[in-house]
PDB file of the backbone (N, CA, C, O) and the ligand in Angstrom, with CONECT records:
HET     ZN  A 101       1
ATOM      1  N   MET A   1     -15.561  -5.814  12.516  1.00  0.00           N
ATOM      2  CA  MET A   1     -14.614  -6.655  11.781  1.00  0.00           C
ATOM      3  C   MET A   1     -13.228  -6.537  12.410  1.00  0.00           C
ATOM      4  O   MET A   1     -12.773  -5.441  12.737  1.00  0.00           O
ATOM      5  N   ALA A   2     -12.588  -7.641  12.568  1.00  0.00           N
ATOM      6  CA  ALA A   2     -11.237  -7.629  13.138  1.00  0.00           C
ATOM      7  C   ALA A   2     -10.259  -6.991  12.163  1.00  0.00           C
ATOM      8  O   ALA A   2     -10.331  -7.223  10.956  1.00  0.00           O
ATOM      9  N   SER A   3      -9.356  -6.197  12.687  1.00  0.00           N
ATOM     10  CA  SER A   3      -8.322  -5.670  11.818  1.00  0.00           C
ATOM     11  C   SER A   3      -6.965  -6.004  12.407  1.00  0.00           C
ATOM     12  O   SER A   3      -6.839  -6.252  13.606  1.00  0.00           O
ATOM     13  N   ARG A   4      -5.982  -6.009  11.578  1.00  0.00           N
ATOM     14  CA  ARG A   4      -4.625  -6.312  12.031  1.00  0.00           C
ATOM     15  C   ARG A   4      -3.674  -5.454  11.225  1.00  0.00           C
ATOM     16  O   ARG A   4      -4.033  -4.861  10.208  1.00  0.00           O
ATOM     17  N   HIS A   5      -2.467  -5.412  11.710  1.00  0.00           N
ATOM     18  CA  HIS A   5      -1.465  -4.630  11.002  1.00  0.00           C
ATOM     19  C   HIS A   5      -0.528  -5.535  10.229  1.00  0.00           C
ATOM     20  O   HIS A   5      -0.111  -6.598  10.689  1.00  0.00           O
ATOM     21  N   LEU A   6      -0.222  -5.067   9.045  1.00  0.00           N
ATOM     22  CA  LEU A   6       0.695  -5.801   8.193  1.00  0.00           C
ATOM     23  C   LEU A   6       1.858  -4.894   7.830  1.00  0.00           C
ATOM     24  O   LEU A   6       1.668  -3.712   7.545  1.00  0.00           O
ATOM     25  N   ASP A   7       3.051  -5.444   7.840  1.00  0.00           N
ATOM     26  CA  ASP A   7       4.202  -4.735   7.294  1.00  0.00           C
ATOM     27  C   ASP A   7       4.436  -5.265   5.887  1.00  0.00           C
ATOM     28  O   ASP A   7       4.517  -6.471   5.656  1.00  0.00           O
ATOM     29  N   ILE A   8       4.541  -4.330   4.966  1.00  0.00           N
ATOM     30  CA  ILE A   8       4.808  -4.694   3.576  1.00  0.00           C
ATOM     31  C   ILE A   8       6.268  -4.371   3.288  1.00  0.00           C
ATOM     32  O   ILE A   8       6.742  -3.266   3.551  1.00  0.00           O
ATOM     33  N   SER A   9       6.962  -5.351   2.749  1.00  0.00           N
ATOM     34  CA  SER A   9       8.351  -5.103   2.378  1.00  0.00           C
ATOM     35  C   SER A   9       8.579  -5.519   0.931  1.00  0.00           C
ATOM     36  O   SER A   9       7.803  -6.268   0.337  1.00  0.00           O
ATOM     37  N   CYS A  10       9.665  -5.005   0.396  1.00  0.00           N
ATOM     38  CA  CYS A  10       9.999  -5.262  -1.000  1.00  0.00           C
ATOM     39  C   CYS A  10      10.337  -6.738  -1.196  1.00  0.00           C
ATOM     40  O   CYS A  10      11.101  -7.312  -0.421  1.00  0.00           O
ATOM     41  N   GLY A  11       9.772  -7.344  -2.224  1.00  0.00           N
ATOM     42  CA  GLY A  11      10.026  -8.753  -2.497  1.00  0.00           C
ATOM     43  C   GLY A  11      11.396  -9.000  -3.094  1.00  0.00           C
ATOM     44  O   GLY A  11      11.866 -10.136  -3.153  1.00  0.00           O
ATOM     45  N   LYS A  12      12.031  -7.927  -3.536  1.00  0.00           N
ATOM     46  CA  LYS A  12      13.324  -8.076  -4.194  1.00  0.00           C
ATOM     47  C   LYS A  12      14.471  -7.832  -3.218  1.00  0.00           C
ATOM     48  O   LYS A  12      15.373  -8.660  -3.093  1.00  0.00           O
ATOM     49  N   CYS A  13      14.434  -6.686  -2.523  1.00  0.00           N
ATOM     50  CA  CYS A  13      15.573  -6.339  -1.658  1.00  0.00           C
ATOM     51  C   CYS A  13      15.231  -6.400  -0.173  1.00  0.00           C
ATOM     52  O   CYS A  13      16.127  -6.309   0.666  1.00  0.00           O
ATOM     53  N   GLY A  14      13.944  -6.553   0.172  1.00  0.00           N
ATOM     54  CA  GLY A  14      13.568  -6.705   1.568  1.00  0.00           C
ATOM     55  C   GLY A  14      13.350  -5.408   2.327  1.00  0.00           C
ATOM     56  O   GLY A  14      13.029  -5.441   3.515  1.00  0.00           O
ATOM     57  N   GLU A  15      13.515  -4.269   1.671  1.00  0.00           N
ATOM     58  CA  GLU A  15      13.336  -2.967   2.316  1.00  0.00           C
ATOM     59  C   GLU A  15      11.887  -2.803   2.808  1.00  0.00           C
ATOM     60  O   GLU A  15      10.938  -3.207   2.136  1.00  0.00           O
ATOM     61  N   PHE A  16      11.746  -2.195   4.008  1.00  0.00           N
ATOM     62  CA  PHE A  16      10.412  -1.884   4.528  1.00  0.00           C
ATOM     63  C   PHE A  16       9.737  -0.853   3.631  1.00  0.00           C
ATOM     64  O   PHE A  16      10.338   0.164   3.283  1.00  0.00           O
ATOM     65  N   ILE A  17       8.504  -1.115   3.263  1.00  0.00           N
ATOM     66  CA  ILE A  17       7.774  -0.168   2.411  1.00  0.00           C
ATOM     67  C   ILE A  17       6.745   0.596   3.234  1.00  0.00           C
ATOM     68  O   ILE A  17       6.739   1.827   3.237  1.00  0.00           O
ATOM     69  N   LEU A  18       5.884  -0.124   3.925  1.00  0.00           N
ATOM     70  CA  LEU A  18       4.835   0.555   4.684  1.00  0.00           C
ATOM     71  C   LEU A  18       4.156  -0.387   5.663  1.00  0.00           C
ATOM     72  O   LEU A  18       4.259  -1.611   5.572  1.00  0.00           O
ATOM     73  N   ARG A  19       3.454   0.239   6.608  1.00  0.00           N
ATOM     74  CA  ARG A  19       2.612  -0.506   7.548  1.00  0.00           C
ATOM     75  C   ARG A  19       1.156  -0.182   7.227  1.00  0.00           C
ATOM     76  O   ARG A  19       0.792   0.968   6.979  1.00  0.00           O
ATOM     77  N   TYR A  20       0.344  -1.221   7.239  1.00  0.00           N
ATOM     78  CA  TYR A  20      -1.027  -1.111   6.749  1.00  0.00           C
ATOM     79  C   TYR A  20      -1.998  -1.749   7.731  1.00  0.00           C
ATOM     80  O   TYR A  20      -1.712  -2.790   8.324  1.00  0.00           O
ATOM     81  N   ARG A  21      -3.143  -1.113   7.891  1.00  0.00           N
ATOM     82  CA  ARG A  21      -4.179  -1.708   8.728  1.00  0.00           C
ATOM     83  C   ARG A  21      -5.183  -2.415   7.825  1.00  0.00           C
ATOM     84  O   ARG A  21      -5.876  -1.780   7.030  1.00  0.00           O
ATOM     85  N   LYS A  22      -5.249  -3.700   7.954  1.00  0.00           N
ATOM     86  CA  LYS A  22      -6.101  -4.483   7.061  1.00  0.00           C
ATOM     87  C   LYS A  22      -7.296  -5.038   7.821  1.00  0.00           C
ATOM     88  O   LYS A  22      -7.152  -5.594   8.910  1.00  0.00           O
ATOM     89  N   ASP A  23      -8.456  -4.882   7.243  1.00  0.00           N
ATOM     90  CA  ASP A  23      -9.675  -5.462   7.826  1.00  0.00           C
ATOM     91  C   ASP A  23      -9.892  -6.840   7.237  1.00  0.00           C
ATOM     92  O   ASP A  23      -9.787  -7.041   6.027  1.00  0.00           O
ATOM     93  N   GLY A  24     -10.196  -7.782   8.108  1.00  0.00           N
ATOM     94  CA  GLY A  24     -10.506  -9.122   7.638  1.00  0.00           C
ATOM     95  C   GLY A  24      -9.275  -9.842   7.111  1.00  0.00           C
ATOM     96  O   GLY A  24      -8.148  -9.364   7.244  1.00  0.00           O
ATOM     97  N   SER A  25      -9.513 -10.982   6.519  1.00  0.00           N
ATOM     98  CA  SER A  25      -8.400 -11.781   6.034  1.00  0.00           C
ATOM     99  C   SER A  25      -8.431 -11.812   4.522  1.00  0.00           C
ATOM    100  O   SER A  25      -9.215 -11.110   3.883  1.00  0.00           O
ATOM    101  N   GLY A  26      -7.581 -12.621   3.972  1.00  0.00           N
ATOM    102  CA  GLY A  26      -7.566 -12.749   2.527  1.00  0.00           C
ATOM    103  C   GLY A  26      -6.393 -12.026   1.916  1.00  0.00           C
ATOM    104  O   GLY A  26      -5.605 -11.382   2.608  1.00  0.00           O
ATOM    105  N   GLN A  27      -6.293 -12.141   0.627  1.00  0.00           N
ATOM    106  CA  GLN A  27      -5.161 -11.582  -0.093  1.00  0.00           C
ATOM    107  C   GLN A  27      -5.194 -10.062  -0.106  1.00  0.00           C
ATOM    108  O   GLN A  27      -6.246  -9.432  -0.001  1.00  0.00           O
ATOM    109  N   LEU A  28      -4.029  -9.515  -0.235  1.00  0.00           N
ATOM    110  CA  LEU A  28      -3.908  -8.074  -0.345  1.00  0.00           C
ATOM    111  C   LEU A  28      -3.868  -7.716  -1.830  1.00  0.00           C
ATOM    112  O   LEU A  28      -2.830  -7.812  -2.486  1.00  0.00           O
ATOM    113  N   ILE A  29      -5.018  -7.304  -2.334  1.00  0.00           N
ATOM    114  CA  ILE A  29      -5.113  -6.977  -3.754  1.00  0.00           C
ATOM    115  C   ILE A  29      -5.139  -5.467  -3.920  1.00  0.00           C
ATOM    116  O   ILE A  29      -4.486  -4.907  -4.801  1.00  0.00           O
ATOM    117  N   ARG A  30      -5.913  -4.819  -3.050  1.00  0.00           N
ATOM    118  CA  ARG A  30      -5.990  -3.360  -3.043  1.00  0.00           C
ATOM    119  C   ARG A  30      -5.539  -2.869  -1.678  1.00  0.00           C
ATOM    120  O   ARG A  30      -5.828  -3.466  -0.642  1.00  0.00           O
ATOM    121  N   LEU A  31      -4.829  -1.773  -1.721  1.00  0.00           N
ATOM    122  CA  LEU A  31      -4.318  -1.205  -0.486  1.00  0.00           C
ATOM    123  C   LEU A  31      -4.869   0.221  -0.416  1.00  0.00           C
ATOM    124  O   LEU A  31      -4.454   1.089  -1.184  1.00  0.00           O
ATOM    125  N   TYR A  32      -5.793   0.457   0.496  1.00  0.00           N
ATOM    126  CA  TYR A  32      -6.451   1.758   0.563  1.00  0.00           C
ATOM    127  C   TYR A  32      -5.551   2.777   1.240  1.00  0.00           C
ATOM    128  O   TYR A  32      -4.961   2.509   2.287  1.00  0.00           O
ATOM    129  N   LEU A  33      -5.454   3.951   0.626  1.00  0.00           N
ATOM    130  CA  LEU A  33      -4.527   4.968   1.140  1.00  0.00           C
ATOM    131  C   LEU A  33      -4.871   5.392   2.558  1.00  0.00           C
ATOM    132  O   LEU A  33      -3.981   5.718   3.343  1.00  0.00           O
ATOM    133  N   ASP A  34      -6.153   5.390   2.889  1.00  0.00           N
ATOM    134  CA  ASP A  34      -6.532   5.870   4.223  1.00  0.00           C
ATOM    135  C   ASP A  34      -6.240   4.857   5.327  1.00  0.00           C
ATOM    136  O   ASP A  34      -6.497   5.123   6.501  1.00  0.00           O
ATOM    137  N   LYS A  35      -5.709   3.708   4.956  1.00  0.00           N
ATOM    138  CA  LYS A  35      -5.359   2.715   5.977  1.00  0.00           C
ATOM    139  C   LYS A  35      -3.861   2.500   6.103  1.00  0.00           C
ATOM    140  O   LYS A  35      -3.403   1.625   6.837  1.00  0.00           O
ATOM    141  N   ILE A  36      -3.109   3.310   5.377  1.00  0.00           N
ATOM    142  CA  ILE A  36      -1.649   3.242   5.523  1.00  0.00           C
ATOM    143  C   ILE A  36      -1.261   3.984   6.792  1.00  0.00           C
ATOM    144  O   ILE A  36      -1.641   5.139   6.988  1.00  0.00           O
ATOM    145  N   GLN A  37      -0.498   3.312   7.654  1.00  0.00           N
ATOM    146  CA  GLN A  37      -0.127   3.886   8.943  1.00  0.00           C
ATOM    147  C   GLN A  37       1.238   4.578   8.900  1.00  0.00           C
ATOM    148  O   GLN A  37       1.415   5.648   9.483  1.00  0.00           O
ATOM    149  N   GLU A  38       2.168   3.984   8.231  1.00  0.00           N
ATOM    150  CA  GLU A  38       3.551   4.473   8.144  1.00  0.00           C
ATOM    151  C   GLU A  38       4.084   4.149   6.759  1.00  0.00           C
ATOM    152  O   GLU A  38       3.559   3.235   6.123  1.00  0.00           O
ATOM    153  N   PRO A  39       5.061   4.822   6.271  1.00  0.00           N
ATOM    154  CA  PRO A  39       5.676   6.037   6.820  1.00  0.00           C
ATOM    155  C   PRO A  39       4.801   7.266   6.557  1.00  0.00           C
ATOM    156  O   PRO A  39       3.815   7.191   5.824  1.00  0.00           O
ATOM    157  N   LYS A  40       5.165   8.371   7.150  1.00  0.00           N
ATOM    158  CA  LYS A  40       4.356   9.587   7.028  1.00  0.00           C
ATOM    159  C   LYS A  40       4.174  10.020   5.575  1.00  0.00           C
ATOM    160  O   LYS A  40       3.116  10.520   5.193  1.00  0.00           O
ATOM    161  N   SER A  41       5.225   9.821   4.766  1.00  0.00           N
ATOM    162  CA  SER A  41       5.154  10.253   3.368  1.00  0.00           C
ATOM    163  C   SER A  41       4.032   9.543   2.620  1.00  0.00           C
ATOM    164  O   SER A  41       3.389  10.135   1.753  1.00  0.00           O
ATOM    165  N   LEU A  42       3.794   8.271   2.952  1.00  0.00           N
ATOM    166  CA  LEU A  42       2.711   7.533   2.290  1.00  0.00           C
ATOM    167  C   LEU A  42       1.393   7.710   3.023  1.00  0.00           C
ATOM    168  O   LEU A  42       0.341   7.790   2.389  1.00  0.00           O
ATOM    169  N   ALA A  43       1.433   7.773   4.343  1.00  0.00           N
ATOM    170  CA  ALA A  43       0.197   7.967   5.110  1.00  0.00           C
ATOM    171  C   ALA A  43      -0.440   9.304   4.746  1.00  0.00           C
ATOM    172  O   ALA A  43      -1.662   9.448   4.783  1.00  0.00           O
ATOM    173  N   GLY A  44       0.399  10.284   4.392  1.00  0.00           N
ATOM    174  CA  GLY A  44      -0.104  11.606   4.029  1.00  0.00           C
ATOM    175  C   GLY A  44      -0.841  11.642   2.706  1.00  0.00           C
ATOM    176  O   GLY A  44      -1.516  12.626   2.403  1.00  0.00           O
ATOM    177  N   LEU A  45      -0.725  10.588   1.915  1.00  0.00           N
ATOM    178  CA  LEU A  45      -1.399  10.561   0.616  1.00  0.00           C
ATOM    179  C   LEU A  45      -2.913  10.513   0.746  1.00  0.00           C
ATOM    180  O   LEU A  45      -3.621  10.777  -0.226  1.00  0.00           O
ATOM    181  N   LYS A  46      -3.422  10.184   1.920  1.00  0.00           N
ATOM    182  CA  LYS A  46      -4.880  10.113   2.067  1.00  0.00           C
ATOM    183  C   LYS A  46      -5.543  11.484   1.925  1.00  0.00           C
ATOM    184  O   LYS A  46      -6.759  11.580   1.761  1.00  0.00           O
ATOM    185  N   SER A  47      -4.727  12.545   1.990  1.00  0.00           N
ATOM    186  CA  SER A  47      -5.294  13.874   1.776  1.00  0.00           C
ATOM    187  C   SER A  47      -5.523  14.170   0.297  1.00  0.00           C
ATOM    188  O   SER A  47      -6.177  15.155  -0.045  1.00  0.00           O
ATOM    189  N   LYS A  48      -4.995  13.334  -0.569  1.00  0.00           N
ATOM    190  CA  LYS A  48      -5.197  13.531  -2.018  1.00  0.00           C
ATOM    191  C   LYS A  48      -6.596  13.075  -2.389  1.00  0.00           C
ATOM    192  O   LYS A  48      -7.169  12.182  -1.765  1.00  0.00           O
ATOM    193  N   ASN A  49      -7.127  13.710  -3.416  1.00  0.00           N
ATOM    194  CA  ASN A  49      -8.453  13.257  -3.831  1.00  0.00           C
ATOM    195  C   ASN A  49      -8.540  12.895  -5.302  1.00  0.00           C
ATOM    196  O   ASN A  49      -9.621  12.624  -5.824  1.00  0.00           O
ATOM    197  N   LYS A  50      -7.402  12.892  -5.958  1.00  0.00           N
ATOM    198  CA  LYS A  50      -7.406  12.464  -7.359  1.00  0.00           C
ATOM    199  C   LYS A  50      -6.307  11.447  -7.579  1.00  0.00           C
ATOM    200  O   LYS A  50      -5.211  11.544  -7.027  1.00  0.00           O
ATOM    201  N   LYS A  51      -6.635  10.479  -8.394  1.00  0.00           N
ATOM    202  CA  LYS A  51      -5.669   9.431  -8.694  1.00  0.00           C
ATOM    203  C   LYS A  51      -4.392  10.022  -9.298  1.00  0.00           C
ATOM    204  O   LYS A  51      -3.291   9.532  -9.045  1.00  0.00           O
ATOM    205  N   SER A  52      -4.553  11.077 -10.098  1.00  0.00           N
ATOM    206  CA  SER A  52      -3.398  11.671 -10.779  1.00  0.00           C
ATOM    207  C   SER A  52      -2.427  12.343  -9.813  1.00  0.00           C
ATOM    208  O   SER A  52      -1.294  12.646 -10.188  1.00  0.00           O
ATOM    209  N   GLN A  53      -2.856  12.580  -8.576  1.00  0.00           N
ATOM    210  CA  GLN A  53      -1.976  13.208  -7.578  1.00  0.00           C
ATOM    211  C   GLN A  53      -1.188  12.176  -6.783  1.00  0.00           C
ATOM    212  O   GLN A  53      -0.335  12.528  -5.968  1.00  0.00           O
ATOM    213  N   VAL A  54      -1.475  10.921  -7.022  1.00  0.00           N
ATOM    214  CA  VAL A  54      -0.841   9.862  -6.240  1.00  0.00           C
ATOM    215  C   VAL A  54       0.270   9.209  -7.062  1.00  0.00           C
ATOM    216  O   VAL A  54       0.024   8.735  -8.171  1.00  0.00           O
ATOM    217  N   PRO A  55       1.480   9.182  -6.527  1.00  0.00           N
ATOM    218  CA  PRO A  55       2.586   8.548  -7.264  1.00  0.00           C
ATOM    219  C   PRO A  55       2.474   7.026  -7.234  1.00  0.00           C
ATOM    220  O   PRO A  55       1.785   6.460  -6.385  1.00  0.00           O
ATOM    221  N   SER A  56       3.151   6.379  -8.163  1.00  0.00           N
ATOM    222  CA  SER A  56       3.241   4.920  -8.108  1.00  0.00           C
ATOM    223  C   SER A  56       3.913   4.512  -6.808  1.00  0.00           C
ATOM    224  O   SER A  56       4.710   5.260  -6.242  1.00  0.00           O
ATOM    225  N   LEU A  57       3.585   3.331  -6.351  1.00  0.00           N
ATOM    226  CA  LEU A  57       4.206   2.822  -5.128  1.00  0.00           C
ATOM    227  C   LEU A  57       5.493   2.081  -5.498  1.00  0.00           C
ATOM    228  O   LEU A  57       5.467   1.037  -6.151  1.00  0.00           O
ATOM    229  N   LEU A  58       6.615   2.654  -5.062  1.00  0.00           N
ATOM    230  CA  LEU A  58       7.915   2.097  -5.415  1.00  0.00           C
ATOM    231  C   LEU A  58       8.689   1.741  -4.159  1.00  0.00           C
ATOM    232  O   LEU A  58       8.488   2.340  -3.102  1.00  0.00           O
ATOM    233  N   CYS A  59       9.574   0.763  -4.279  1.00  0.00           N
ATOM    234  CA  CYS A  59      10.512   0.482  -3.194  1.00  0.00           C
ATOM    235  C   CYS A  59      11.472   1.659  -3.093  1.00  0.00           C
ATOM    236  O   CYS A  59      12.048   2.064  -4.103  1.00  0.00           O
ATOM    237  N   PRO A  60      11.663   2.228  -1.880  1.00  0.00           N
ATOM    238  CA  PRO A  60      12.566   3.367  -1.749  1.00  0.00           C
ATOM    239  C   PRO A  60      14.030   2.983  -1.947  1.00  0.00           C
ATOM    240  O   PRO A  60      14.880   3.843  -2.177  1.00  0.00           O
ATOM    241  N   GLU A  61      14.309   1.715  -1.858  1.00  0.00           N
ATOM    242  CA  GLU A  61      15.689   1.258  -1.969  1.00  0.00           C
ATOM    243  C   GLU A  61      16.063   0.871  -3.406  1.00  0.00           C
ATOM    244  O   GLU A  61      17.055   1.366  -3.943  1.00  0.00           O
ATOM    245  N   CYS A  62      15.285   0.002  -4.018  1.00  0.00           N
ATOM    246  CA  CYS A  62      15.669  -0.508  -5.347  1.00  0.00           C
ATOM    247  C   CYS A  62      14.731  -0.072  -6.466  1.00  0.00           C
ATOM    248  O   CYS A  62      14.907  -0.455  -7.623  1.00  0.00           O
ATOM    249  N   ASN A  63      13.704   0.756  -6.101  1.00  0.00           N
ATOM    250  CA  ASN A  63      12.786   1.311  -7.101  1.00  0.00           C
ATOM    251  C   ASN A  63      11.863   0.302  -7.779  1.00  0.00           C
ATOM    252  O   ASN A  63      11.212   0.635  -8.769  1.00  0.00           O
ATOM    253  N   LEU A  64      11.798  -0.903  -7.273  1.00  0.00           N
ATOM    254  CA  LEU A  64      10.854  -1.877  -7.815  1.00  0.00           C
ATOM    255  C   LEU A  64       9.431  -1.342  -7.631  1.00  0.00           C
ATOM    256  O   LEU A  64       9.086  -0.840  -6.561  1.00  0.00           O
ATOM    257  N   GLN A  65       8.615  -1.451  -8.671  1.00  0.00           N
ATOM    258  CA  GLN A  65       7.239  -0.983  -8.543  1.00  0.00           C
ATOM    259  C   GLN A  65       6.383  -2.042  -7.860  1.00  0.00           C
ATOM    260  O   GLN A  65       6.330  -3.200  -8.274  1.00  0.00           O
ATOM    261  N   ILE A  66       5.712  -1.595  -6.788  1.00  0.00           N
ATOM    262  CA  ILE A  66       4.937  -2.501  -5.947  1.00  0.00           C
ATOM    263  C   ILE A  66       3.438  -2.361  -6.230  1.00  0.00           C
ATOM    264  O   ILE A  66       2.683  -3.329  -6.137  1.00  0.00           O
ATOM    265  N   GLY A  67       3.021  -1.128  -6.578  1.00  0.00           N
ATOM    266  CA  GLY A  67       1.591  -0.904  -6.801  1.00  0.00           C
ATOM    267  C   GLY A  67       1.316   0.245  -7.752  1.00  0.00           C
ATOM    268  O   GLY A  67       2.140   1.142  -7.932  1.00  0.00           O
ATOM    269  N   HIS A  68       0.128   0.196  -8.361  1.00  0.00           N
ATOM    270  CA  HIS A  68      -0.347   1.258  -9.253  1.00  0.00           C
ATOM    271  C   HIS A  68      -1.478   2.017  -8.562  1.00  0.00           C
ATOM    272  O   HIS A  68      -2.342   1.403  -7.936  1.00  0.00           O
ATOM    273  N   PRO A  69      -1.479   3.352  -8.669  1.00  0.00           N
ATOM    274  CA  PRO A  69      -2.609   4.106  -8.114  1.00  0.00           C
ATOM    275  C   PRO A  69      -3.901   3.708  -8.828  1.00  0.00           C
ATOM    276  O   PRO A  69      -3.902   3.464 -10.034  1.00  0.00           O
ATOM    277  N   MET A  70      -4.976   3.647  -8.091  1.00  0.00           N
ATOM    278  CA  MET A  70      -6.275   3.316  -8.687  1.00  0.00           C
ATOM    279  C   MET A  70      -7.377   3.982  -7.880  1.00  0.00           C
ATOM    280  O   MET A  70      -7.180   4.385  -6.733  1.00  0.00           O
ATOM    281  N   GLU A  71      -8.532   4.086  -8.504  1.00  0.00           N
ATOM    282  CA  GLU A  71      -9.701   4.568  -7.783  1.00  0.00           C
ATOM    283  C   GLU A  71     -10.652   3.409  -7.640  1.00  0.00           C
ATOM    284  O   GLU A  71     -11.007   2.751  -8.618  1.00  0.00           O
ATOM    285  N   HIS A  72     -11.067   3.163  -6.395  1.00  0.00           N
ATOM    286  CA  HIS A  72     -11.999   2.074  -6.141  1.00  0.00           C
ATOM    287  C   HIS A  72     -13.404   2.644  -6.015  1.00  0.00           C
ATOM    288  O   HIS A  72     -13.649   3.538  -5.206  1.00  0.00           O
ATOM    289  N   GLU A  73     -14.298   2.138  -6.795  1.00  0.00           N
ATOM    290  CA  GLU A  73     -15.691   2.617  -6.786  1.00  0.00           C
ATOM    291  C   GLU A  73     -15.772   4.130  -6.896  1.00  0.00           C
ATOM    292  O   GLU A  73     -16.574   4.774  -6.219  1.00  0.00           O
ATOM    293  N   LYS A  74     -14.933   4.685  -7.755  1.00  0.00           N
ATOM    294  CA  LYS A  74     -14.971   6.088  -8.162  1.00  0.00           C
ATOM    295  C   LYS A  74     -14.733   7.117  -7.070  1.00  0.00           C
ATOM    296  O   LYS A  74     -14.932   8.310  -7.298  1.00  0.00           O
ATOM    297  N   SER A  75     -14.315   6.684  -5.898  1.00  0.00           N
ATOM    298  CA  SER A  75     -14.091   7.713  -4.888  1.00  0.00           C
ATOM    299  C   SER A  75     -12.915   7.401  -3.989  1.00  0.00           C
ATOM    300  O   SER A  75     -12.195   8.302  -3.559  1.00  0.00           O
ATOM    301  N   ARG A  76     -12.722   6.134  -3.708  1.00  0.00           N
ATOM    302  CA  ARG A  76     -11.718   5.784  -2.727  1.00  0.00           C
ATOM    303  C   ARG A  76     -10.401   5.435  -3.411  1.00  0.00           C
ATOM    304  O   ARG A  76     -10.333   4.540  -4.253  1.00  0.00           O
ATOM    305  N   LEU A  77      -9.353   6.172  -3.022  1.00  0.00           N
ATOM    306  CA  LEU A  77      -8.061   5.931  -3.651  1.00  0.00           C
ATOM    307  C   LEU A  77      -7.345   4.751  -3.016  1.00  0.00           C
ATOM    308  O   LEU A  77      -7.418   4.522  -1.808  1.00  0.00           O
ATOM    309  N   ALA A  78      -6.671   4.032  -3.849  1.00  0.00           N
ATOM    310  CA  ALA A  78      -5.990   2.819  -3.382  1.00  0.00           C
ATOM    311  C   ALA A  78      -4.804   2.542  -4.294  1.00  0.00           C
ATOM    312  O   ALA A  78      -4.633   3.183  -5.331  1.00  0.00           O
ATOM    313  N   TYR A  79      -3.990   1.576  -3.887  1.00  0.00           N
ATOM    314  CA  TYR A  79      -2.983   1.018  -4.780  1.00  0.00           C
ATOM    315  C   TYR A  79      -3.417  -0.373  -5.170  1.00  0.00           C
ATOM    316  O   TYR A  79      -3.817  -1.179  -4.330  1.00  0.00           O
ATOM    317  N   ARG A  80      -3.333  -0.639  -6.449  1.00  0.00           N
ATOM    318  CA  ARG A  80      -3.534  -2.023  -6.903  1.00  0.00           C
ATOM    319  C   ARG A  80      -2.165  -2.685  -6.801  1.00  0.00           C
ATOM    320  O   ARG A  80      -1.222  -2.293  -7.489  1.00  0.00           O
ATOM    321  N   MET A  81      -2.066  -3.677  -5.950  1.00  0.00           N
ATOM    322  CA  MET A  81      -0.779  -4.288  -5.670  1.00  0.00           C
ATOM    323  C   MET A  81      -0.377  -5.244  -6.789  1.00  0.00           C
ATOM    324  O   MET A  81      -1.208  -5.963  -7.344  1.00  0.00           O
ATOM    325  N   ILE A  82       0.891  -5.236  -7.099  1.00  0.00           N
ATOM    326  CA  ILE A  82       1.413  -6.099  -8.157  1.00  0.00           C
ATOM    327  C   ILE A  82       1.862  -7.410  -7.520  1.00  0.00           C
ATOM    328  O   ILE A  82       2.756  -7.452  -6.675  1.00  0.00           O
ATOM    329  N   LYS A  83       1.214  -8.457  -7.956  1.00  0.00           N
ATOM    330  CA  LYS A  83       1.468  -9.772  -7.388  1.00  0.00           C
ATOM    331  C   LYS A  83       2.943 -10.152  -7.498  1.00  0.00           C
ATOM    332  O   LYS A  83       3.566  -9.974  -8.545  1.00  0.00           O
ATOM    333  N   GLY A  84       3.488 -10.673  -6.414  1.00  0.00           N
ATOM    334  CA  GLY A  84       4.854 -11.182  -6.448  1.00  0.00           C
ATOM    335  C   GLY A  84       5.944 -10.146  -6.232  1.00  0.00           C
ATOM    336  O   GLY A  84       7.127 -10.485  -6.241  1.00  0.00           O
ATOM    337  N   THR A  85       5.560  -8.872  -6.035  1.00  0.00           N
ATOM    338  CA  THR A  85       6.587  -7.836  -5.865  1.00  0.00           C
ATOM    339  C   THR A  85       6.826  -7.479  -4.402  1.00  0.00           C
ATOM    340  O   THR A  85       7.727  -6.701  -4.091  1.00  0.00           O
ATOM    341  N   PHE A  86       6.031  -8.039  -3.514  1.00  0.00           N
ATOM    342  CA  PHE A  86       6.143  -7.630  -2.103  1.00  0.00           C
ATOM    343  C   PHE A  86       5.938  -8.824  -1.195  1.00  0.00           C
ATOM    344  O   PHE A  86       5.404  -9.861  -1.590  1.00  0.00           O
ATOM    345  N   LYS A  87       6.389  -8.634   0.054  1.00  0.00           N
ATOM    346  CA  LYS A  87       6.151  -9.629   1.089  1.00  0.00           C
ATOM    347  C   LYS A  87       5.364  -8.947   2.192  1.00  0.00           C
ATOM    348  O   LYS A  87       5.522  -7.748   2.423  1.00  0.00           O
ATOM    349  N   LYS A  88       4.527  -9.697   2.867  1.00  0.00           N
ATOM    350  CA  LYS A  88       3.815  -9.105   3.987  1.00  0.00           C
ATOM    351  C   LYS A  88       4.039  -9.955   5.230  1.00  0.00           C
ATOM    352  O   LYS A  88       4.173 -11.177   5.167  1.00  0.00           O
ATOM    353  N   SER A  89       4.073  -9.261   6.358  1.00  0.00           N
ATOM    354  CA  SER A  89       4.176  -9.980   7.623  1.00  0.00           C
ATOM    355  C   SER A  89       3.271  -9.319   8.642  1.00  0.00           C
ATOM    356  O   SER A  89       3.135  -8.095   8.660  1.00  0.00           O
ATOM    357  N   SER A  90       2.648 -10.129   9.495  1.00  0.00           N
ATOM    358  CA  SER A  90       1.787  -9.595  10.537  1.00  0.00           C
ATOM    359  C   SER A  90       2.635  -8.946  11.596  1.00  0.00           C
ATOM    360  O   SER A  90       3.728  -9.418  11.910  1.00  0.00           O
ATOM    361  N   VAL A  91       2.127  -7.848  12.153  1.00  0.00           N
ATOM    362  CA  VAL A  91       2.875  -7.104  13.156  1.00  0.00           C
ATOM    363  C   VAL A  91       2.364  -7.489  14.537  1.00  0.00           C
ATOM    364  O   VAL A  91       2.858  -6.977  15.543  1.00  0.00           O
TER     365      VAL A  91
HETATM  366 ZN    ZN A 101      13.474  -3.097  -3.063  1.00  0.00          ZN2+
END
């Protein structure tokens, strides 16, 4: 499957949030922690194994909430992205 990199930025203030490796096309509804490339603070979350250890995804600049921690199929941690709070661009 083809993958590409996406930069996610805050929909409110434009601050860079993270870089993500996405497989396939389509909307970004779930963002899997193990595919976050940057920054290190978020990429390091893939070492967590419980949803309760993962903080909400916030804009570092204006604190807008971008995503909620979730567990996908009971094992894989992800963020459920909040529609309309972020912008994405291909890298
Ligand atoms: Zn912001």
